[in-house]
DSSP file (Angstrom, degrees, kcal/mol; ACC not computed):
  #  RESIDUE AA STRUCTURE BP1 BP2  ACC     N-H-->O    O-->H-N    N-H-->O    O-->H-N    TCO  KAPPA ALPHA  PHI   PSI    X-CA   Y-CA   Z-CA
    1    1 A X              0   0    0      0, 0.0     2,-0.2     0, 0.0     0, 0.0   0.000 360.0 360.0 360.0 138.6   10.2  -21.1   -6.1
    2    2 A X        -     0   0    0      2,-0.1     0, 0.0     1,-0.1     0, 0.0  -0.594 360.0-143.1 -92.2 152.4    7.3  -21.9   -3.7
    3    3 A X        +     0   0    0     -2,-0.2     2,-0.1     2,-0.1    -1,-0.1   0.461  65.6 120.0 -87.7  -2.5    3.7  -20.8   -4.2
    4    4 A X  S    S-     0   0    0      1,-0.1     2,-0.3    52,-0.0    -2,-0.1  -0.395  71.9-113.8 -67.5 136.9    3.4  -20.3   -0.5
    5    5 A X        -     0   0    0     -2,-0.1    52,-0.5     1,-0.0     2,-0.3  -0.538  32.3-154.0 -73.3 131.6    2.5  -16.7    0.5
    6    6 A X        -     0   0    0     -2,-0.3     2,-0.3    50,-0.1    50,-0.2  -0.799   3.6-153.2-108.6 151.2    5.3  -15.0    2.4
    7    7 A X  E     -A   55   0A   0     48,-3.3    48,-2.2    -2,-0.3     2,-0.4  -0.886   5.9-139.1-123.7 151.9    4.9  -12.1    4.9
    8    8 A X  E     -A   54   0A   0     -2,-0.3     2,-0.6    46,-0.2    46,-0.2  -0.912   4.9-161.9-113.3 138.6    7.2   -9.3    6.0
    9    9 A X  E     -A   53   0A   0     44,-2.1    44,-2.3    -2,-0.4     2,-0.1  -0.965  24.8-135.4-114.6 110.2    7.8   -8.0    9.5
   10   10 A X  E     -A   52   0A   0     -2,-0.6     2,-0.6    42,-0.2    42,-0.3  -0.406  13.3-130.1 -66.4 138.9    9.4   -4.6    9.3
   11   11 A X        -     0   0    0     40,-3.1    40,-0.4    -2,-0.1     3,-0.1  -0.811  25.3-123.5 -90.1 119.1   12.3   -4.1   11.7
   12   12 A X    >   -     0   0    0     -2,-0.6     3,-1.6     1,-0.1    -1,-0.0  -0.345  34.6 -97.7 -61.0 140.1   11.8   -0.8   13.6
   13   13 A X  T 3  S+     0   0    0      1,-0.2    -1,-0.1    38,-0.0     3,-0.1  -0.313 109.4  36.4 -55.8 139.5   14.7    1.6   13.2
   14   14 A X  T 3  S+     0   0    0      1,-0.3     2,-0.3    -3,-0.1    -1,-0.2   0.355  74.1 143.6  98.1  -5.2   17.1    1.4   16.2
   15   15 A X    <   -     0   0    0     -3,-1.6    -1,-0.3     1,-0.1     5,-0.1  -0.525  60.6-105.5 -66.6 130.2   16.8   -2.4   16.8
   16   16 A X    >>  -     0   0    0     -2,-0.3     4,-1.8     1,-0.1     3,-0.8  -0.248  18.6-127.5 -58.6 142.1   20.3   -3.6   17.8
   17   17 A X  H 3> S+     0   0    0      1,-0.2     4,-2.9     2,-0.2     5,-0.2   0.843 107.1  64.7 -58.9 -34.4   22.2   -5.5   15.2
   18   18 A X  H 3> S+     0   0    0      1,-0.2     4,-1.4     2,-0.2    -1,-0.2   0.882 105.3  44.2 -59.6 -37.6   22.8   -8.3   17.6
   19   19 A X  H <> S+     0   0    0     -3,-0.8     4,-1.7     2,-0.2    -1,-0.2   0.913 112.2  52.1 -71.8 -43.0   19.1   -9.0   17.7
   20   20 A X  H  X S+     0   0    0     -4,-1.8     4,-0.8     1,-0.2    -2,-0.2   0.898 111.1  48.0 -60.2 -40.9   18.7   -8.7   13.9
   21   21 A X  H  X S+     0   0    0     -4,-2.9     4,-0.7     1,-0.2    -1,-0.2   0.848 109.2  53.8 -69.2 -34.1   21.6  -11.2   13.4
   22   22 A X  H  X S+     0   0    0     -4,-1.4     4,-1.6    -5,-0.2     3,-0.4   0.861  96.7  66.0 -68.3 -36.4   20.1  -13.7   15.9
   23   23 A X  H  X S+     0   0    0     -4,-1.7     4,-2.8     1,-0.2     3,-0.4   0.905  99.8  46.0 -62.3 -48.7   16.7  -14.0   14.3
   24   24 A X  H  < S+     0   0    0     -4,-0.8     5,-0.3     1,-0.2    -1,-0.2   0.785 112.9  53.2 -66.6 -22.3   17.6  -15.6   11.0
   25   25 A X  H  < S+     0   0    0     -4,-0.7    -1,-0.2    -3,-0.4    -2,-0.2   0.821 117.9  36.1 -74.0 -31.0   19.8  -18.1   12.9
   26   26 A X  H  < S+     0   0    0     -4,-1.6     2,-0.3    -3,-0.4    -2,-0.2   0.755 121.7  39.0 -93.8 -28.7   16.9  -19.0   15.2
   27   27 A X  S  < S-     0   0    0     -4,-2.8     2,-1.8    -5,-0.2    -1,-0.0  -0.839  85.1-107.0-125.7 159.4   14.0  -18.8   12.7
   28   28 A X  S    S+     0   0    0     -2,-0.3    28,-0.4    -3,-0.0     2,-0.3  -0.536  78.9 111.5 -85.4  72.3   13.3  -19.8    9.1
   29   29 A X        -     0   0    0     -2,-1.8     2,-0.3    -5,-0.3    26,-0.2  -0.928  55.4-139.0-136.8 161.4   13.2  -16.2    7.8
   30   30 A X  E     -B   54   0A   0     24,-2.0    24,-3.0    -2,-0.3     2,-0.5  -0.916  21.0-119.8-119.8 153.3   15.4  -14.1    5.5
   31   31 A X  E     +B   53   0A   0     -2,-0.3     2,-0.3    22,-0.2    22,-0.2  -0.807  39.9 174.0 -91.6 126.9   16.4  -10.4    6.0
   32   32 A X  E     -B   52   0A   0     20,-2.7    20,-2.2    -2,-0.5     2,-0.4  -0.865  31.0-115.4-128.8 162.3   15.2   -8.3    3.1
   33   33 A X  E     -B   51   0A   0     -2,-0.3     2,-0.5    18,-0.2    18,-0.2  -0.836  26.1-169.1 -98.7 137.5   15.2   -4.6    2.3
   34   34 A X  E     -B   50   0A   0     16,-3.5    16,-2.9    -2,-0.4     2,-0.3  -0.969  16.5-139.4-127.9 115.5   11.9   -2.8    1.9
   35   35 A X  E     +B   49   0A   0     -2,-0.5     2,-0.4    14,-0.2    14,-0.2  -0.588  30.9 175.6 -72.3 132.2   11.7    0.7    0.5
   36   36 A X  E     -B   48   0A   0     12,-3.0    12,-2.8    -2,-0.3     2,-0.4  -0.996  30.5-124.1-137.9 141.6    9.1    2.7    2.4
   37   37 A X  E     -B   47   0A   0     -2,-0.4     2,-0.4    10,-0.2    10,-0.2  -0.697  27.6-141.9 -83.2 138.4    8.1    6.4    2.3
   38   38 A X  E     -B   46   0A   0      8,-2.7     7,-3.4    -2,-0.4     8,-0.5  -0.819  17.2-173.9-104.3 140.4    8.4    8.2    5.6
   39   39 A X        +     0   0    0     -2,-0.4     2,-0.3     5,-0.3     5,-0.2  -0.357  51.5  84.8-130.7  53.3    5.8   10.7    6.8
   40   40 A X  S >  S-     0   0    0      3,-0.1     3,-2.4     0, 0.0    -2,-0.1  -0.980  84.3  -9.2-148.7 162.3    7.2   12.2   10.0
   41   41 A X  T 3  S-     0   0    0     -2,-0.3     3,-0.3     1,-0.3     0, 0.0  -0.238 126.4 -25.4  50.6-130.3    9.6   14.9   11.1
   42   42 A X  T 3  S+     0   0    0      1,-0.2    -1,-0.3     2,-0.0    -3,-0.0   0.130 122.4  85.8 -98.9  21.1   11.5   16.4    8.1
   43   43 A X    X   +     0   0    0     -3,-2.4     3,-1.8     3,-0.1     2,-0.7  -0.068  53.1 165.1-109.3  31.8   11.1   13.2    6.0
   44   44 A X  T 3  S-     0   0    0     -3,-0.3    -5,-0.3     1,-0.3     3,-0.1  -0.308  80.4 -15.1 -58.7  99.9    7.7   13.9    4.5
   45   45 A X  T 3  S+     0   0    0     -7,-3.4    -1,-0.3    -2,-0.7    -6,-0.2   0.387  95.6 145.4  87.7  -2.7    7.6   11.5    1.6
   46   46 A X  E <   - B   0  38A   0     -3,-1.8    -8,-2.7    -8,-0.5     2,-0.4  -0.466  48.0-127.1 -66.7 137.3   11.3   10.6    1.6
   47   47 A X  E     + B   0  37A   0    -10,-0.2     2,-0.3    -2,-0.1   -10,-0.2  -0.726  30.7 179.3 -87.7 134.4   11.9    7.0    0.6
   48   48 A X  E     - B   0  36A   0    -12,-2.8   -12,-3.0    -2,-0.4     2,-0.7  -0.965  29.6-121.9-130.1 148.2   14.1    4.9    3.0
   49   49 A X  E     - B   0  35A   0     -2,-0.3     2,-0.3   -14,-0.2   -14,-0.2  -0.833  33.9-172.7 -91.9 117.1   15.2    1.3    2.8
   50   50 A X  E     - B   0  34A   0    -16,-2.9   -16,-3.5    -2,-0.7     2,-0.2  -0.736  22.1-116.9-103.6 156.3   14.0   -0.5    5.9
   51   51 A X  E     - B   0  33A   0    -40,-0.4   -40,-3.1    -2,-0.3     2,-0.3  -0.633  32.8-177.6 -88.4 151.9   14.9   -4.1    6.9
   52   52 A X  E     -AB  10  32A   0    -20,-2.2   -20,-2.7   -42,-0.3     2,-0.5  -0.989  27.8-126.8-145.1 152.6   12.3   -6.8    7.2
   53   53 A X  E     -AB   9  31A   0    -44,-2.3   -44,-2.1    -2,-0.3     2,-0.5  -0.907  30.2-159.9 -97.3 125.5   12.1  -10.4    8.2
   54   54 A X  E     +AB   8  30A   0    -24,-3.0   -24,-2.0    -2,-0.5     2,-0.3  -0.916  33.2 104.5-113.5 130.8   10.4  -12.4    5.4
   55   55 A X  E     -A    7   0A   0    -48,-2.2   -48,-3.3    -2,-0.5   -26,-0.1  -0.966  68.6 -38.5-175.0-172.0    8.8  -15.8    6.0
   56   56 A X     >  -     0   0    0    -28,-0.4     4,-2.8    -2,-0.3     3,-0.4  -0.345  61.4-109.9 -67.3 152.2    5.7  -17.9    6.4
   57   57 A X  H  > S+     0   0    0    -52,-0.5     4,-2.3     1,-0.2     5,-0.2   0.891 115.6  48.5 -53.5 -49.4    3.0  -16.2    8.5
   58   58 A X  H  > S+     0   0    0      1,-0.2     4,-1.5     2,-0.2    -1,-0.2   0.859 114.3  47.3 -64.6 -33.7    3.2  -18.4   11.5
   59   59 A X  H  > S+     0   0    0     -3,-0.4     4,-2.6     2,-0.2    -1,-0.2   0.913 110.5  51.3 -71.7 -42.7    7.0  -18.1   11.6
   60   60 A X  H  X S+     0   0    0     -4,-2.8     4,-2.3     1,-0.2    -2,-0.2   0.867 107.9  53.4 -62.8 -35.9    6.8  -14.3   11.2
   61   61 A X  H  X S+     0   0    0     -4,-2.3     4,-1.8    -5,-0.3    -1,-0.2   0.891 109.5  48.2 -65.5 -38.6    4.4  -14.1   14.1
   62   62 A X  H  X S+     0   0    0     -4,-1.5     4,-2.5     2,-0.2    -2,-0.2   0.906 110.5  51.8 -65.1 -41.4    6.8  -16.1   16.3
   63   63 A X  H  X S+     0   0    0     -4,-2.6     4,-3.2     1,-0.2    -2,-0.2   0.905 106.6  54.2 -61.3 -42.0    9.6  -13.7   15.2
   64   64 A X  H  X S+     0   0    0     -4,-2.3     4,-2.3     2,-0.2    -1,-0.2   0.933 110.6  44.9 -59.0 -47.1    7.5  -10.7   16.1
   65   65 A X  H  X S+     0   0    0     -4,-1.8     4,-2.2     2,-0.2    -1,-0.2   0.919 114.9  48.4 -63.9 -43.4    7.0  -12.0   19.7
   66   66 A X  H  X S+     0   0    0     -4,-2.5     4,-2.9     2,-0.2     5,-0.2   0.918 110.3  52.0 -62.0 -44.3   10.6  -12.9   20.0
   67   67 A X  H  X S+     0   0    0     -4,-3.2     4,-2.5     1,-0.2    -2,-0.2   0.923 110.4  47.5 -59.6 -46.6   11.7   -9.5   18.7
   68   68 A X  H  X S+     0   0    0     -4,-2.3     4,-2.2    -5,-0.2    -1,-0.2   0.898 113.2  48.8 -62.8 -40.5    9.5   -7.7   21.3
   69   69 A X  H  X S+     0   0    0     -4,-2.2     4,-2.1     2,-0.2    -2,-0.2   0.929 112.6  47.3 -64.8 -45.7   10.8   -9.9   24.1
   70   70 A X  H  X S+     0   0    0     -4,-2.9     4,-2.4     1,-0.2    -2,-0.2   0.890 111.7  50.8 -64.3 -39.9   14.4   -9.3   23.1
   71   71 A X  H  X S+     0   0    0     -4,-2.5     4,-2.5    -5,-0.2    -1,-0.2   0.909 108.8  51.4 -63.7 -41.9   13.9   -5.6   22.8
   72   72 A X  H  X S+     0   0    0     -4,-2.2     4,-2.1     1,-0.2    -2,-0.2   0.914 111.7  47.5 -62.0 -42.0   12.3   -5.5   26.3
   73   73 A X  H  X S+     0   0    0     -4,-2.1     4,-1.7     2,-0.2    -2,-0.2   0.904 111.2  51.2 -63.9 -42.0   15.3   -7.3   27.7
   74   74 A X  H  X S+     0   0    0     -4,-2.4     4,-1.0     1,-0.2    -2,-0.2   0.901 110.4  48.7 -61.9 -42.1   17.7   -5.0   25.9
   75   75 A X  H  < S+     0   0    0     -4,-2.5     3,-0.5     1,-0.2    -1,-0.2   0.893 109.0  52.7 -66.8 -40.3   15.9   -1.9   27.3
   76   76 A X  H  < S+     0   0    0     -4,-2.1    -1,-0.2     1,-0.2    -2,-0.2   0.857 106.9  53.8 -63.0 -34.1   16.0   -3.3   30.8
   77   77 A X  H  <        0   0    0     -4,-1.7    -1,-0.2     1,-0.2    -2,-0.2   0.758 360.0 360.0 -73.0 -24.4   19.7   -3.9   30.6
   78   78 A X     <        0   0    0     -4,-1.0    -1,-0.2    -3,-0.5    -2,-0.2   0.491 360.0 360.0 -75.6 360.0   20.4   -0.3   29.6
């Protein structure tokens, strides 16, 4: 186990699976589940398991930029 601090980037609900699958192949991150309480609509305080990409800070920042770029491309194609 490493002493290096790891960071999580939560995956917004609705991100296509194809993008989620590509990211760990392209970057040194792992996909993890993160329980989070939701506070909107009819889910006031309900816990949901969200996905997150976990890795070193600089890698997670690259993943964030890549994710936003891929989402923008996906939206343009629709």
